[in-house]
C-alpha positions as CSV (number, residue, x, y, z in Angstrom):
1,I,-9.6,0.2,-2.1
2,V,-8.3,1.7,1.1
3,K,-4.5,1.3,1.6
4,A,-2.3,2.1,4.5
5,R,1.1,3.7,4.7
6,P,4.0,1.2,5.4
7,V,4.4,0.5,9.1
8,S,8.1,0.7,10.2
9,P,8.3,0.8,13.9
10,R,11.4,2.0,15.7
11,A,11.8,0.1,19.0
12,T,13.2,1.8,22.1
13,V,15.0,-0.2,24.8
14,M,13.3,0.2,28.2
15,D,15.2,-2.4,30.1
16,K,17.8,-5.1,29.4
17,G,19.8,-7.7,31.2
18,A,23.6,-7.3,31.5
19,D,24.0,-10.3,29.2
20,V,22.2,-8.7,26.3
21,S,24.6,-7.4,23.6
22,S,24.1,-4.4,21.3
23,E,24.2,-6.9,18.4
24,A,21.2,-8.7,20.0
25,I,19.3,-5.4,20.4
26,N,20.0,-4.6,16.7
27,E,18.8,-8.0,15.7
28,I,15.6,-7.7,17.6
29,S,15.0,-4.2,16.3
30,S,15.6,-5.3,12.7
31,Y,13.2,-8.3,13.3
32,I,10.5,-5.9,14.6
33,R,10.9,-3.5,11.6
34,Q,10.6,-6.5,9.2
35,R,7.3,-7.5,10.9
36,G,5.7,-4.1,10.0
37,G,3.8,-5.8,7.1
38,Q,2.0,-8.0,9.6
39,I,0.8,-4.9,11.5
40,K,-0.1,-3.1,8.2
41,S,-2.3,-6.1,7.1
42,I,-4.2,-6.0,10.4
43,Y,-4.6,-2.2,10.1
44,E,-5.8,-2.4,6.5
45,K,-8.5,-4.9,7.5
46,Y,-9.9,-2.4,10.0
47,L,-9.3,0.6,7.7
48,K,-11.8,-1.0,5.3
49,L,-14.4,-0.9,8.0
50,N,-13.5,2.7,9.0
51,P,-11.7,4.8,6.4
52,N,-11.0,7.4,9.0
53,L,-9.1,5.0,11.4
54,Q,-5.6,6.2,12.2
55,G,-3.4,6.8,15.2
56,R,-0.7,5.1,17.2
57,I,-0.6,1.8,19.2
58,V,2.4,1.4,21.5
59,V,3.2,-2.0,22.9
60,K,5.7,-3.0,25.6
61,V,7.4,-6.2,24.5
62,T,9.7,-8.4,26.6
63,F,11.9,-10.9,24.7
64,S,13.4,-13.7,26.8
65,N,16.1,-15.6,24.9
66,G,14.6,-14.4,21.7
67,V,11.0,-15.3,22.4
68,V,8.2,-12.9,23.4
69,S,7.5,-13.6,27.1
70,S,5.2,-10.7,27.7
71,V,3.4,-8.0,25.7
72,S,1.1,-5.2,26.8
73,V,-0.4,-2.1,25.3
74,T,0.9,1.2,26.8
75,G,-0.9,3.5,24.5
76,N,-3.7,3.4,21.9
77,D,-5.2,6.5,20.5
78,T,-7.0,4.8,17.6
79,G,-10.0,4.0,19.7
80,N,-10.1,0.4,18.2
81,T,-9.6,-2.2,20.9
82,Q,-10.3,-5.1,18.5
83,M,-7.4,-4.1,16.3
84,E,-5.3,-3.6,19.4
85,S,-6.0,-7.1,20.5
86,E,-5.2,-8.6,17.1
87,I,-1.9,-6.7,17.0
88,V,-1.0,-8.0,20.5
89,G,-1.8,-11.6,19.4
90,V,0.6,-11.3,16.4
91,V,3.4,-9.7,18.6
92,R,2.9,-12.5,21.1
93,G,4.0,-15.0,18.5
94,W,7.3,-13.2,17.5
95,A,10.6,-15.0,18.1
96,V,14.2,-14.1,17.2
97,G,16.5,-17.0,16.9
98,G,19.9,-17.0,18.6
99,V,19.3,-14.1,20.9
100,Q,20.2,-14.7,24.6
101,G,19.1,-12.8,27.7
102,Q,16.1,-10.6,28.4
103,V,15.2,-7.2,26.9
104,T,12.1,-5.0,27.1
105,L,11.2,-2.6,24.3
106,S,8.6,0.0,23.6
107,V,7.4,-0.4,20.1
108,P,5.1,2.3,18.6
109,F,3.0,1.4,15.5
110,V,2.0,4.6,13.7
111,L,-1.1,3.8,11.6
112,S,-2.2,6.1,8.8
113,P,-4.0,5.7,5.5
114,K,-2.2,6.6,2.2
């Protein structure tokens, strides 16, 4: 059985509205870290098909009032566009309750086998 290391992304703020508090940023960052398991599950699916698969996928995510309003890939050195698309699909469904305003983050997912 091929296993992956835990995925614990550290988001970096690229842009934020004046109305976005540091608490909101912390809440979104924590939410993203908690979703590392979703990304790890996707990675493990593709790792079974290619045990040498590893690398980094970086997504740019914009949250508007807590809901993902846009997501795009800014870097992918894994060479696997199917996995990239699946990760984007999962990220597109993220939502953080109670967060107001708009914030754009860069989120790197570092993918490596155990």
